[in-house]
All heavy atoms as an XYZ file, in Angstrom:
895
protein
N       7.398     24.378     -2.549
C       7.091     23.284     -3.466
C       6.890     23.848     -4.875
O       6.434     24.961     -5.045
C       5.831     22.560     -3.014
N       7.224     23.015     -5.829
C       7.018     23.403     -7.226
C       5.525     23.575     -7.479
O       4.698     23.012     -6.773
C       7.612     22.333     -8.139
N       5.159     24.346     -8.512
C       3.737     24.595     -8.774
C       2.917     23.322     -8.970
O       1.723     23.319     -8.709
C       3.751     25.437    -10.046
C       5.115     26.017    -10.111
C       6.022     25.069     -9.416
N       3.518     22.272     -9.410
C       2.769     21.030     -9.613
C       3.462     19.867     -8.903
O       3.660     18.812     -9.470
C       2.608     20.713    -11.107
O       3.909     20.634    -11.700
C       1.784     21.755    -11.820
N       3.817     20.066     -7.672
C       4.485     19.018     -6.895
C       3.517     17.884     -6.601
O       2.293     18.077     -6.536
C       5.018     19.598     -5.598
N       4.086     16.679     -6.436
C       3.271     15.496     -6.159
C       3.859     14.717     -4.990
O       5.067     14.618     -4.833
C       3.233     14.566     -7.359
C       2.598     15.205     -8.561
C       2.629     14.283     -9.727
N       2.224     15.014    -10.918
C       1.963     14.455    -12.068
N       2.081     13.151    -12.209
N       1.601     15.183    -13.090
N       2.961     14.160     -4.220
C       3.319     13.212     -3.169
C       2.645     11.904     -3.540
O       1.431     11.867     -3.757
C       2.834     13.694     -1.792
C       3.461     15.039     -1.451
C       3.122     12.634     -0.726
C       2.813     15.743     -0.285
N       3.409     10.837     -3.646
C       2.877      9.539     -4.059
C       3.152      8.528     -2.954
O       4.304      8.285     -2.599
C       3.505      9.059     -5.391
C       2.933      7.718     -5.800
C       3.298     10.099     -6.485
N       2.088      7.958     -2.405
C       2.197      6.930     -1.374
C       1.696      5.604     -1.919
O       0.631      5.549     -2.540
C       1.380      7.317     -0.144
C       1.962      8.516      0.563
O       3.158      8.603      0.759
N       1.109      9.457      0.924
N       2.445      4.558     -1.668
C       2.050      3.223     -2.112
C       1.259      2.558     -0.996
O       1.722      2.462      0.141
C       3.277      2.370     -2.492
C       2.856      0.974     -2.912
C       4.050      3.056     -3.620
N       0.068      2.111     -1.333
C      -0.791      1.427     -0.381
C      -1.108      0.048     -0.940
O      -0.265     -0.568     -1.591
C      -2.051      2.248     -0.110
O      -2.782      1.677      0.962
N      -2.311     -0.419     -0.723
C      -2.726     -1.740     -1.187
C      -4.231     -1.842     -1.059
O      -4.843     -1.165     -0.222
C      -2.066     -2.818     -0.324
O      -2.650     -4.072     -0.535
N      -4.816     -2.720     -1.858
C      -6.245     -2.997     -1.682
C      -6.521     -3.612     -0.315
O      -7.653     -3.622      0.144
C      -6.743     -3.932     -2.787
C      -6.952     -3.286     -4.154
C      -7.388     -4.332     -5.176
C      -7.977     -2.167     -4.080
N      -5.477     -4.088      0.346
C      -5.632     -4.629      1.703
C      -6.156     -3.559      2.661
O      -6.658     -3.894      3.734
C      -4.305     -5.188      2.201
N      -6.075     -2.295      2.272
C      -6.595     -1.236      3.150
C      -8.092     -1.399      3.389
O      -8.597     -0.973      4.421
C      -6.288      0.153      2.574
C      -7.295      0.641      1.595
N      -7.239      0.298      0.255
C      -8.388      1.421      1.750
C      -8.264      0.873     -0.373
N      -8.963      1.549      0.510
N      -8.793     -2.052      2.462
C     -10.245     -2.206      2.618
C     -10.592     -3.132      3.784
O     -11.699     -3.074      4.314
C     -10.897     -2.739      1.328
O     -10.345     -4.023      1.022
C     -10.671     -1.790      0.169
N      -9.650     -3.978      4.168
C      -9.869     -4.865      5.318
C      -9.204     -4.326      6.580
O      -9.275     -4.950      7.632
C      -9.332     -6.262      5.007
C     -10.127     -6.968      3.921
C      -9.630     -8.382      3.726
N      -8.186     -8.442      3.563
C      -7.551     -8.623      2.420
N      -8.221     -8.792      1.319
N      -6.235     -8.652      2.372
N      -8.548     -3.193      6.462
C      -7.839     -2.634      7.605
C      -8.765     -1.893      8.548
O      -9.787     -1.342      8.143
N      -8.400     -1.910      9.808
C      -9.083     -1.131     10.838
C      -8.009     -0.475     11.684
O      -7.064     -1.140     12.106
C      -9.955     -2.016     11.719
C     -11.156     -2.591     11.019
C     -12.029     -3.363     11.992
O     -11.550     -3.928     12.954
N     -13.317     -3.377     11.718
N      -8.179      0.800     11.941
C      -7.199      1.515     12.758
C      -7.466      1.208     14.231
O      -8.571      1.387     14.714
C      -7.281      3.019     12.515
C      -6.928      3.448     11.094
S      -5.318      2.884     10.502
C      -4.221      3.677     11.657
N      -6.453      0.740     14.893
C      -6.509      0.522     16.339
C      -5.877      1.735     17.004
O      -4.733      1.689     17.428
C      -5.735     -0.745     16.721
C      -6.309     -1.999     16.157
C      -5.604     -3.215     16.719
O      -6.240     -4.154     17.117
N      -4.277     -3.204     16.762
N      -6.609      2.816     17.065
C      -6.052      4.066     17.562
C      -5.562      3.923     19.000
O      -4.582      4.557     19.384
C      -7.083      5.192     17.462
C      -7.477      5.493     16.055
C      -8.680      5.245     15.470
C      -6.667      6.080     15.029
N      -8.669      5.652     14.154
C      -7.442      6.165     13.858
C      -5.349      6.542     14.995
C      -6.958      6.695     12.678
C      -4.866      7.076     13.809
C      -5.670      7.150     12.671
N      -6.228      3.088     19.786
C      -5.849      2.942     21.186
C      -4.599      2.065     21.375
O      -3.994      2.063     22.437
C      -7.019      2.372     22.014
C      -7.392      0.927     21.701
C      -8.115      0.719     20.360
O      -8.582      1.695     19.751
O      -8.200     -0.451     19.934
N      -4.224      1.314     20.333
C      -3.034      0.449     20.404
C      -2.420      0.342     19.009
O      -2.268     -0.737     18.454
C      -3.425     -0.936     20.949
C      -2.224     -1.827     21.204
O      -1.110     -1.298     21.398
O      -2.389     -3.059     21.199
N      -2.047      1.484     18.467
C      -1.632      1.551     17.064
C      -0.369      0.751     16.768
O      -0.166      0.290     15.653
C      -1.498      3.023     16.618
C      -1.599      3.112     15.107
C      -0.234      3.647     17.163
C      -2.048      4.433     14.594
N       0.480      0.542     17.767
C       1.731     -0.195     17.567
C       1.666     -1.646     18.033
O       2.700     -2.289     18.169
C       2.889      0.531     18.260
C       3.206      1.847     17.591
O       3.259      1.927     16.368
N       3.399      2.886     18.382
N       0.469     -2.132     18.321
C       0.267     -3.544     18.675
C       1.045     -3.940     19.934
O       1.542     -5.051     20.041
C       0.638     -4.460     17.503
C      -0.217     -4.247     16.300
C      -0.085     -3.263     15.371
C      -1.340     -5.012     15.890
N      -1.051     -3.380     14.414
C      -1.827     -4.457     14.702
C      -1.966     -6.145     16.403
C      -2.931     -4.955     14.027
C      -3.059     -6.656     15.733
C      -3.541     -6.057     14.565
N       1.146     -3.049     20.893
C       1.866     -3.386     22.122
C       1.006     -4.208     23.069
O       1.525     -5.031     23.813
C       2.360     -2.117     22.802
C       3.452     -1.441     21.995
C       4.009     -0.251     22.695
C       5.027      0.376     21.773
N       6.086      1.024     22.412
N      -0.303     -4.001     23.048
C      -1.217     -4.722     23.943
C      -2.021     -5.795     23.214
O      -2.381     -6.804     23.790
C      -2.184     -3.729     24.614
C      -1.497     -2.594     25.355
C      -0.652     -3.070     26.515
O      -1.037     -4.050     27.182
O       0.416     -2.460     26.753
N      -2.286     -5.555     21.947
C      -3.092     -6.478     21.149
C      -2.215     -7.605     20.626
O      -1.113     -7.337     20.143
C      -3.704     -5.725     19.950
O      -4.402     -4.578     20.446
C      -4.658     -6.595     19.160
N      -2.677     -8.852     20.702
C      -1.888     -9.944     20.104
C      -1.658     -9.662     18.623
O      -2.587     -9.347     17.885
C      -2.770    -11.181     20.304
C      -3.665    -10.834     21.445
C      -3.886     -9.340     21.361
N      -0.408     -9.763     18.202
C      -0.038     -9.397     16.835
C      -0.645    -10.349     15.817
O      -0.628    -11.570     15.984
C       1.491     -9.394     16.677
C       1.922     -8.911     15.325
C       1.835     -7.571     14.990
C       2.398     -9.802     14.372
C       2.221     -7.111     13.745
C       2.795     -9.358     13.124
C       2.701     -8.018     12.820
O       3.074     -7.579     11.573
N      -1.195     -9.772     14.752
C      -1.736    -10.516     13.625
C      -1.186     -9.855     12.371
O      -1.496     -8.692     12.091
C      -3.269    -10.483     13.643
C      -3.873    -11.217     12.479
O      -3.691    -10.833     11.327
N      -4.608    -12.269     12.777
N      -0.364    -10.587     11.615
C       0.323    -10.007     10.459
C      -0.645     -9.451      9.421
O      -0.416     -8.376      8.870
C       1.236    -11.053      9.827
N      -1.722    -10.161      9.158
C      -2.673     -9.710      8.134
C      -3.387     -8.447      8.591
O      -3.538     -7.486      7.832
C      -3.670    -10.836      7.800
C      -2.911    -12.002      7.169
C      -4.781    -10.339      6.886
C      -3.709    -13.275      7.049
N      -3.821     -8.415      9.849
C      -4.489     -7.222     10.367
C      -3.529     -6.036     10.438
O      -3.909     -4.905     10.123
C      -5.088     -7.508     11.738
C      -6.272     -8.448     11.688
C      -6.780     -8.799     13.073
O      -6.182     -8.448     14.086
N      -7.892     -9.511     13.120
N      -2.290     -6.288     10.830
C      -1.305     -5.205     10.908
C      -1.011     -4.641      9.517
O      -0.893     -3.423      9.344
C      -0.023     -5.707     11.564
N      -0.910     -5.513      8.529
C      -0.668     -5.053      7.155
C      -1.849     -4.204      6.674
O      -1.654     -3.118      6.120
C      -0.440     -6.246      6.226
C      -0.093     -5.840      4.815
C       1.174     -5.364      4.514
C      -1.024     -5.933      3.790
C       1.503     -4.978      3.220
C      -0.713     -5.553      2.501
C       0.556     -5.077      2.225
O       0.870     -4.693      0.948
N      -3.069     -4.687      6.900
C      -4.256     -3.924      6.505
C      -4.305     -2.574      7.187
O      -4.642     -1.558      6.565
N      -3.963     -2.548      8.472
C      -3.953     -1.288      9.205
C      -2.904     -0.338      8.635
O      -3.158      0.852      8.466
C      -3.672     -1.522     10.691
C      -3.550     -0.234     11.479
C      -3.344     -0.461     12.943
O      -4.263     -0.856     13.633
N      -2.138     -0.204     13.432
N      -1.726     -0.861      8.309
C      -0.675      0.006      7.778
C      -1.065      0.591      6.428
O      -0.769      1.753      6.132
C       0.652     -0.752      7.678
O       0.646     -1.674      6.616
N      -1.754     -0.192      5.605
C      -2.162      0.302      4.291
C      -3.327      1.285      4.414
O      -3.413      2.254      3.651
C      -2.517     -0.865      3.373
C      -1.313     -1.771      3.086
C      -0.163     -0.966      2.524
C       1.184     -1.452      2.918
N       2.270     -0.612      2.425
N      -4.207      1.057      5.382
C      -5.270      2.026      5.648
C      -4.658      3.333      6.157
O      -5.091      4.423      5.763
C      -6.269      1.466      6.660
C      -7.404      2.397      7.079
C      -8.211      2.887      5.876
C      -8.307      1.702      8.093
N      -3.642      3.236      6.998
C      -2.962      4.444      7.483
C      -2.368      5.235      6.318
O      -2.432      6.468      6.308
C      -1.876      4.064      8.494
N      -1.811      4.541      5.334
C      -1.284      5.224      4.142
C      -2.384      6.003      3.428
O      -2.171      7.136      2.980
C      -0.668      4.228      3.162
C       0.652      3.679      3.615
O       1.215      4.094      4.608
N       1.145      2.692      2.881
N      -3.554      5.391      3.287
C      -4.686      6.049      2.618
C      -5.146      7.266      3.414
O      -5.346      8.358      2.856
C      -5.867      5.063      2.426
C      -5.469      3.885      1.546
C      -7.108      5.784      1.910
C      -5.280      4.211      0.091
N      -5.324      7.099      4.722
C      -5.790      8.213      5.556
C      -4.779      9.358      5.546
O      -5.163     10.530      5.467
C      -6.029      7.728      6.991
C      -7.146      6.705      7.151
C      -7.181      6.172      8.593
C      -8.496      7.274      6.753
N      -3.499      9.024      5.605
C      -2.439     10.034      5.545
C      -2.495     10.797      4.227
O      -2.423     12.030      4.194
C      -1.085      9.350      5.732
C       0.101     10.257      5.601
C       0.327     11.269      6.510
C       1.010     10.075      4.566
C       1.440     12.106      6.392
C       2.118     10.896      4.446
C       2.336     11.916      5.358
N      -2.664     10.069      3.127
C      -2.706     10.695      1.806
C      -3.928     11.586      1.664
O      -3.831     12.702      1.113
C      -2.689      9.618      0.706
O      -1.530      8.799      0.885
C      -2.663     10.242     -0.677
N      -5.070     11.131      2.164
C      -6.281     11.959      2.098
C      -6.103     13.260      2.883
O      -6.523     14.332      2.438
C      -7.488     11.173      2.622
C      -7.951     10.099      1.652
C      -9.156      9.357      2.177
C     -10.330     10.269      2.167
N     -11.543      9.758      1.618
N      -5.457     13.176      4.029
C      -5.225     14.385      4.829
C      -4.226     15.308      4.141
O      -4.399     16.534      4.143
C      -4.755     14.007      6.234
C      -4.584     15.181      7.164
C      -5.864     15.937      7.485
O      -6.978     15.479      7.131
O      -5.762     17.023      8.098
N      -3.180     14.740      3.533
C      -2.239     15.561      2.766
C      -2.958     16.281      1.626
O      -2.724     17.471      1.381
C      -1.117     14.701      2.191
C      -0.014     14.259      3.131
C       0.919     13.282      2.421
C       0.761     15.452      3.655
N      -3.829     15.550      0.928
C      -4.578     16.159     -0.185
C      -5.470     17.288      0.319
O      -5.550     18.357     -0.302
C      -5.396     15.092     -0.901
N      -6.125     17.063      1.455
C      -7.003     18.086      2.019
C      -6.206     19.328      2.419
O      -6.567     20.453      2.077
C      -7.746     17.529      3.236
C      -8.807     18.475      3.796
C      -9.420     17.946      5.077
N      -8.495     17.983      6.197
C      -8.151     19.073      6.885
N      -8.654     20.248      6.547
N      -7.317     19.002      7.896
N      -5.104     19.111      3.113
C      -4.305     20.251      3.573
C      -3.595     20.967      2.421
O      -3.324     22.154      2.511
C      -3.282     19.798      4.602
C      -3.914     19.492      5.937
C      -2.876     19.235      6.996
C      -3.573     19.130      8.337
N      -2.645     19.108      9.448
N      -3.303     20.251      1.364
C      -2.605     20.845      0.237
C      -3.510     21.414     -0.836
O      -3.032     21.955     -1.832
N      -4.819     21.318     -0.633
C      -5.764     21.787     -1.648
C      -5.504     23.255     -2.001
O      -5.381     24.109     -1.136
C      -7.199     21.623     -1.129
C      -8.227     21.722     -2.204
C      -9.615     21.300     -1.707
O      -9.702     20.674     -0.656
O     -10.573     21.623     -2.403
N      -5.376     23.493     -3.299
C      -5.141     24.844     -3.786
C      -3.684     25.284     -3.741
O      -3.359     26.371     -4.202
N      -2.814     24.450     -3.216
C      -1.401     24.834     -3.082
C      -0.558     24.423     -4.284
O       0.599     24.814     -4.386
C      -0.800     24.185     -1.828
O      -0.649     22.787     -2.028
N      -1.123     23.600     -5.158
C      -0.343     23.075     -6.268
C       0.352     21.770     -5.929
O       1.027     21.188     -6.767
N       0.178     21.299     -4.696
C       0.743     20.019     -4.285
C      -0.391     19.003     -4.281
O      -1.392     19.177     -3.598
C       1.389     20.097     -2.884
C       1.910     18.731     -2.458
C       2.501     21.136     -2.873
N      -0.237     17.962     -5.080
C      -1.248     16.909     -5.150
C      -0.720     15.649     -4.494
O       0.449     15.299     -4.641
C      -1.608     16.613     -6.610
C      -2.253     17.802     -7.266
O      -3.240     18.331     -6.787
N      -1.669     18.250     -8.363
N      -1.596     14.967     -3.769
C      -1.221     13.726     -3.090
C      -1.987     12.567     -3.708
O      -3.192     12.671     -3.966
C      -1.522     13.834     -1.596
N      -1.283     11.481     -3.947
C      -1.869     10.291     -4.548
C      -1.537      9.071     -3.700
O      -0.435      8.960     -3.163
C      -1.305     10.054     -5.958
C      -1.549     11.191     -6.910
C      -0.605     12.200     -7.072
C      -2.722     11.258     -7.644
C      -0.824     13.244     -7.948
C      -2.954     12.303     -8.530
C      -2.003     13.290     -8.666
O      -2.227     14.330     -9.523
N      -2.488      8.160     -3.604
C      -2.244      6.842     -3.008
C      -2.599      5.829     -4.076
O      -3.573      6.002     -4.818
C      -3.104      6.637     -1.768
N      -1.823      4.769     -4.153
C      -2.067      3.802     -5.220
C      -1.890      2.375     -4.731
O      -1.216      2.114     -3.737
C      -1.109      4.071     -6.386
C       0.378      3.929     -6.074
C       0.879      2.540     -6.450
C       1.173      4.994     -6.788
N      -2.524      1.480     -5.447
C      -2.333      0.033     -5.278
C      -1.587     -0.426     -6.525
O      -2.127     -0.361     -7.626
C      -3.682     -0.673     -5.163
C      -3.591     -2.160     -5.264
N      -2.961     -2.922     -4.308
C      -4.046     -3.032     -6.187
C      -3.041     -4.205     -4.664
N      -3.687     -4.284     -5.791
N      -0.346     -0.880     -6.380
C       0.441     -1.218     -7.562
C       0.089     -2.566     -8.187
O       0.574     -2.891     -9.259
C       1.869     -1.235     -7.025
C       1.708     -1.643     -5.599
C       0.416     -1.012     -5.155
N      -0.738     -3.342     -7.530
C      -1.032     -4.695     -7.982
C      -0.277     -5.693     -7.120
O       0.410     -5.324     -6.169
N      -0.420     -6.944     -7.442
C       0.286     -7.991     -6.698
C       1.683     -8.106     -7.285
O       1.850     -8.371     -8.474
C      -0.465     -9.331     -6.770
C       0.266    -10.407     -5.987
C      -1.891     -9.172     -6.253
N       2.683     -7.887     -6.445
C       4.069     -7.821     -6.894
C       4.873     -8.943     -6.229
O       4.694     -9.221     -5.044
C       4.716     -6.468     -6.494
C       3.804     -5.289     -6.820
C       6.088     -6.318     -7.118
C       3.504     -5.091     -8.254
N       5.757     -9.546     -6.989
C       6.616    -10.601     -6.469
C       7.792     -9.965     -5.726
O       8.844     -9.708     -6.291
C       7.116    -11.498     -7.600
C       7.913    -12.673     -7.085
O       7.905    -12.966     -5.894
N       8.592    -13.350     -7.979
N       7.561     -9.670     -4.442
C       8.603     -9.070     -3.604
C       8.850     -9.960     -2.393
O       8.218    -10.996     -2.228
C       8.171     -7.671     -3.118
O       7.037     -7.834     -2.250
C       7.834     -6.751     -4.272
N       9.704     -9.498     -1.535
C      10.010    -10.228     -0.307
C       8.844    -10.236      0.688
O       8.897    -10.922      1.693
C      11.249     -9.625      0.363
C      12.532    -10.002     -0.336
C      12.818    -11.495     -0.218
O      12.863    -12.026      0.893
O      12.978    -12.126     -1.276
N       7.793     -9.477      0.404
C       6.636     -9.465      1.295
C       6.063    -10.868      1.462
O       5.561    -11.227      2.514
C       5.562     -8.517      0.749
C       4.331     -8.324      1.614
C       4.715     -7.707      2.957
C       3.330     -7.451      0.909
N       6.175    -11.690      0.428
C       5.629    -13.037      0.479
C       6.504    -14.053      1.181
O       6.142    -15.223      1.286
N       7.626    -13.641      1.736
C       8.567    -14.601      2.315
C       8.013    -15.335      3.528
O       8.502    -16.411      3.867
C       9.887    -13.919      2.658
C       9.835    -12.954      3.810
C      11.136    -12.151      3.924
N      11.069    -11.159      4.964
C      10.514     -9.972      4.864
N       9.961     -9.609      3.724
N      10.507     -9.132      5.880
N       7.002    -14.782      4.179
C       6.435    -15.426      5.361
C       5.036    -15.994      5.102
O       4.299    -16.274      6.045
C       6.367    -14.437      6.523
C       7.705    -13.924      6.937
N       8.697    -14.733      7.448
C       8.233    -12.677      6.904
C       9.765    -14.014      7.711
N       9.520    -12.755      7.380
N       4.685    -16.153      3.838
C       3.351    -16.669      3.519
C       3.092    -18.025      4.149
O       1.990    -18.295      4.616
C       3.146    -16.741      2.008
C       2.934    -15.420      1.290
C       2.848    -15.641     -0.209
C       1.709    -14.705      1.805
N       4.082    -18.890      4.144
C       3.909    -20.233      4.706
C       3.506    -20.129      6.182
O       2.621    -20.838      6.639
C       5.197    -21.046      4.563
C       5.088    -22.473      5.057
C       4.263    -23.349      4.127
O       4.343    -23.209      2.915
N       3.479    -24.230      4.686
N       4.146    -19.227      6.920
C       3.844    -19.064      8.344
C       2.426    -18.569      8.566
O       1.774    -18.957      9.525
C       4.818    -18.063      8.985
C       6.260    -18.500      8.891
O       6.515    -19.705      8.714
O       7.140    -17.625      8.986
N       1.959    -17.695      7.690
C       0.652    -17.073      7.873
C      -0.488    -17.887      7.262
O      -1.538    -18.035      7.862
C       0.655    -15.658      7.246
O       1.748    -14.922      7.793
C      -0.636    -14.923      7.528
N      -0.263    -18.434      6.062
C      -1.350    -19.084      5.335
C      -1.218    -20.599      5.217
O      -2.112    -21.253      4.707
C      -1.468    -18.491      3.925
C      -1.895    -17.061      3.923
C      -0.988    -16.064      3.620
C      -3.183    -16.699      4.240
C      -1.366    -14.732      3.621
C      -3.580    -15.379      4.250
C      -2.665    -14.388      3.942
N      -0.098    -21.142      5.623
C       0.094    -22.592      5.569
C      -0.067    -23.147      4.169
O       0.559    -22.687      3.224
N      -0.967    -24.152      4.024
C      -1.106    -24.832      2.739
C      -1.632    -23.941      1.602
O      -1.490    -24.286      0.430
C      -2.099    -25.959      3.008
C      -2.485    -25.871      4.431
C      -1.762    -24.743      5.070
N      -2.194    -22.784      1.927
C      -2.701    -21.891      0.871
C      -1.575    -21.287      0.038
O      -1.824    -20.663     -0.985
C      -3.566    -20.788      1.475
C      -4.882    -21.249      2.090
C      -5.619    -20.074      2.708
C      -5.753    -21.938      1.059
N      -0.340    -21.482      0.470
C       0.813    -20.993     -0.285
C       0.821    -21.596     -1.686
O       1.317    -20.981     -2.631
C       2.124    -21.300      0.474
C       3.339    -21.059     -0.386
C       2.192    -20.453      1.725
N       0.244    -22.756     -1.836
C       0.166    -23.403     -3.152
C      -0.531    -22.476     -4.148
O      -0.119    -22.371     -5.301
C      -0.558    -24.760     -3.052
C      -0.842    -25.335     -4.420
C       0.252    -25.717     -2.208
N      -1.576    -21.792     -3.707
C      -2.288    -20.855     -4.588
C      -1.364    -19.726     -5.050
O      -1.423    -19.305     -6.198
C      -3.516    -20.283     -3.884
C      -4.610    -21.281     -3.537
C      -5.714    -20.600     -2.746
C      -5.161    -21.923     -4.798
N      -0.531    -19.240     -4.141
C       0.440    -18.189     -4.485
C       1.377    -18.694     -5.573
O       1.642    -18.017     -6.554
C       1.211    -17.778     -3.237
C       2.278    -16.745     -3.472
C       3.604    -16.968     -3.670
C       2.112    -15.326     -3.539
N       4.272    -15.772     -3.843
C       3.383    -14.753     -3.770
C       1.009    -14.480     -3.417
C       3.585    -13.384     -3.875
C       1.212    -13.122     -3.534
C       2.476    -12.582     -3.763
N       1.866    -19.910     -5.387
C       2.812    -20.475     -6.357
C       2.150    -20.692     -7.716
O       2.771    -20.467     -8.754
C       3.414    -21.771     -5.818
C       4.304    -21.498     -4.628
C       4.982    -22.735     -4.121
C       5.635    -22.433     -2.820
N       7.017    -22.523     -2.732
N       0.880    -21.106     -7.715
C       0.162    -21.275     -8.979
C      -0.056    -19.943     -9.687
O      -0.092    -19.878    -10.913
C      -1.182    -21.962     -8.747
C      -1.134    -23.439     -8.364
C      -2.526    -23.932     -7.982
C      -0.567    -24.274     -9.502
N      -0.200    -18.891     -8.918
C      -0.437    -17.574     -9.498
C       0.819    -16.831     -9.911
O       0.740    -15.767    -10.530
N       1.985    -17.382     -9.617
C       3.247    -16.689     -9.910
C       3.372    -16.172    -11.350
O       3.859    -15.061    -11.538
C       4.448    -17.581     -9.573
C       4.713    -17.725     -8.085
S       5.017    -16.188     -7.242
C       6.679    -15.838     -7.780
N       2.916    -16.917    -12.351
C       3.049    -16.376    -13.716
C       2.244    -15.088    -13.940
O       2.516    -14.346    -14.875
C       2.516    -17.493    -14.609
C       2.607    -18.731    -13.790
C       2.430    -18.287    -12.366
N       1.265    -14.806    -13.080
C       0.408    -13.642    -13.257
C       0.779    -12.495    -12.316
O       0.180    -11.437    -12.359
C      -1.053    -14.034    -13.031
C      -1.465    -15.197    -13.877
C      -1.573    -16.466    -13.326
C      -1.695    -15.034    -15.235
C      -1.936    -17.545    -14.107
C      -2.054    -16.113    -16.024
C      -2.170    -17.376    -15.461
N       1.768    -12.715    -11.471
C       2.191    -11.713    -10.505
C       3.256    -10.828    -11.153
O       4.166    -11.304    -11.825
C       2.714    -12.404     -9.225
C       1.561    -13.161     -8.562
C       3.321    -11.396     -8.270
C       1.994    -14.008     -7.386
N       3.144     -9.528    -10.926
C       4.063     -8.574    -11.540
C       5.468     -8.672    -10.947
O       5.638     -8.945     -9.763
C       3.562     -7.143    -11.308
C       2.273     -6.809    -12.005
C       1.898     -5.378    -11.678
C       0.607     -4.977    -12.317
N       0.245     -3.591    -11.966
N       6.429     -8.388    -11.777
C       7.805     -8.240    -11.299
C       7.893     -6.903    -10.559
O       7.065     -6.001    -10.779
C       8.804     -8.216    -12.467
O       8.545     -7.052    -13.259
C       8.714     -9.479    -13.316
N       8.885     -6.730     -9.708
C       9.039     -5.423     -9.059
C       9.183     -4.275    -10.072
O       8.641     -3.189     -9.872
C      10.315     -5.595     -8.221
C      10.334     -7.055     -7.898
C       9.799     -7.726     -9.150
N       9.884     -4.537    -11.160
C      10.042     -3.496    -12.192
C       8.691     -3.117    -12.795
O       8.393     -1.938    -12.979
C      10.995     -3.983    -13.288
C      12.425     -4.172    -12.835
C      12.681     -5.481    -12.071
O      11.796     -6.357    -12.026
O      13.772     -5.606    -11.502
N       7.882     -4.113    -13.109
C       6.554     -3.849    -13.667
C       5.648     -3.187    -12.633
O       4.872     -2.289    -12.956
C       5.930     -5.156    -14.163
O       4.626     -4.954    -14.611
N       5.762     -3.627    -11.404
C       4.941     -3.054    -10.339
C       5.245     -1.594    -10.072
O       4.390     -0.844     -9.611
N       6.451     -1.169    -10.377
C       6.833      0.232    -10.163
C       6.172      1.172    -11.162
O       6.115      2.386    -10.930
C       8.347      0.370    -10.238
N       5.647      0.639    -12.248
C       5.069      1.495    -13.300
C       3.955      2.391    -12.791
O       3.865      3.554    -13.190
C       4.573      0.644    -14.466
C       5.701      0.092    -15.287
O       6.809      0.612    -15.269
N       5.432     -0.981    -16.009
N       3.092      1.886    -11.924
C       1.985      2.700    -11.417
C       2.513      3.872    -10.598
O       2.039      5.002    -10.726
C       1.034      1.845    -10.563
O       0.658      0.688    -11.303
C      -0.219      2.618    -10.184
N       3.496      3.599     -9.769
C       4.085      4.654     -8.946
C       4.756      5.709     -9.823
O       4.577      6.920     -9.612
C       5.105      4.053     -7.959
O       4.467      3.014     -7.216
C       5.649      5.107     -7.022
N       5.504      5.258    -10.801
C       6.192      6.190    -11.710
C       5.177      7.026    -12.480
O       5.341      8.244    -12.635
C       7.134      5.424    -12.657
C       8.285      4.806    -11.851
C       7.657      6.323    -13.767
C       9.101      3.785    -12.611
N       4.104      6.381    -12.937
C       3.046      7.096    -13.654
C       2.489      8.231    -12.785
O       2.387      9.381    -13.234
C       1.930      6.126    -14.058
C       0.732      6.786    -14.669
C       0.728      7.162    -15.999
C      -0.390      7.048    -13.898
C      -0.383      7.784    -16.558
C      -1.504      7.665    -14.435
C      -1.489      8.027    -15.780
O      -2.575      8.641    -16.322
N       2.148      7.906    -11.542
C       1.595      8.939    -10.657
C       2.596     10.042    -10.357
O       2.214     11.180    -10.123
C       1.122      8.304     -9.346
S      -0.399      7.359     -9.514
N       3.861      9.697    -10.378
C       4.893     10.688    -10.051
C       5.217     11.630    -11.204
O       5.543     12.794    -10.970
C       6.167      9.966     -9.611
N       5.111     11.139    -12.454
C       5.627     11.973    -13.549
C       4.666     12.248    -14.706
O       4.923     13.162    -15.488
C       6.920     11.354    -14.154
C       7.998     11.228    -13.067
C       6.667     10.021    -14.797
N       3.584     11.501    -14.823
C       2.711     11.716    -15.991
C       2.035     13.078    -15.917
O       1.410     13.413    -14.908
C       1.669     10.594    -16.107
C       1.020     10.618    -17.479
O       0.079     11.413    -17.666
O       1.453      9.846    -18.353
N       2.157     13.847    -16.966
C       1.611     15.205    -16.966
C       0.099     15.266    -17.137
O      -0.507     16.321    -16.944
C       2.308     16.028    -18.051
C       3.783     16.234    -17.742
C       4.499     17.060    -18.787
O       3.839     17.710    -19.608
O       5.744     17.057    -18.752
N      -0.546     14.150    -17.473
C      -2.001     14.167    -17.685
C      -2.805     14.100    -16.392
O      -4.017     14.300    -16.411
C      -2.401     13.010    -18.617
O      -2.258     11.771    -17.946
N      -2.138     13.834    -15.287
C      -2.895     13.781    -14.010
C      -2.494     14.899    -13.087
O      -1.495     15.541    -13.244
C      -2.741     12.425    -13.292
C      -1.285     12.138    -12.935
C      -3.306     11.311    -14.120
C      -1.091     10.950    -12.032
């Protein structure tokens, strides 16, 4: 690895509501819940990044996990199925939701900015 290599993982604030189901990590036995599965996946990203940072300490490889903000991506395509009438709130908030291009700025910053 280069002397100042970086690993950047995209997570979400949803990790704060996530719980790792170590005994059924792939939801084979547990009834699937999209919100819980998303939270678990984002928590897994954080735990993975923390372990990478720990193992890479002193090596010149830094690991970062970030929350890019609320981004207007295809992730919201199933909101109606999950949240029903609350989708109206999503639509009202659309002017304040980042474009994918804008949402990428945080990731790019962590990947290339020399100040961190």
